[in-house]
LUMGURO-928385 format. One record per residue (C-alpha): residue in one letter; x negated, y, z. Coordinates in steps of 0.05 Angstrom, whole numbers, plus 32768, in hexadecimal, padded with zeros to 4 digits. Layout:
BEGIN
aXYZ;...
This chain:
BEGIN
m82F674ED826C;m830474E68222;r834A74CE8231;g835A750C825C;a8343753B8225;m836D751581F2;n83AB7519821E;k83A175648228;s8398756E81DD;l83D7754581CF;r8400756C8203;s83E975AF81E8;s83FA759B81A1;l843F758281B6;f844F75C381DC;a843675EC81A0;d846375C58170;t84A575ED8169;r84C175CC812B;g850075B3814E;a850D75F48174;n85377613813D;l856375D58138;v857075D68183;e858276208180;y85B476148148;v85D375D9816C;i85DC760481AB;l85FA763C8181;v862B760D815F;g863F75F181A2;v864C763681BF;i867576498182;a869D76098188;l86AB761781D2;i86C3765E81C1;a86EF76428189;i870E760E81B8;a871B764381EC;g873C767081B7;f87687637819E;k877D762781E5;a878D767081F4;f87B0768281B3;g87C5763D8199;n880F764481A5;n8813768A8186;v87EC76738149;r881876358142;a885776608145;k883D768F810F;v8829765580E2;d886E763580EB;e888F767980DC;q88677681809C;a887576398088;g88BF76478090;s88B876858064;v8894765E802E;s88C976278031;a8900765B802A;i88DF767A7FEE;n88D376357FCF;g891B76217FDC;a893676617FBD;a890C76577F7E;q892976127F70;
């Protein structure tokens, strides 16, 4: 009988302990943001790469004119 009461007390204290809940929520949030970022990079990756290459060419042209 003593053992059953101890198990019940231990279970109730474990279920009442929420110290790790915030960490789990943040991990899930970071995972969702990462998935959204990956989807965005896949959808707009070629357009972004073209713009970056275009700006790199502009900077190179300015740098070449200054020398």
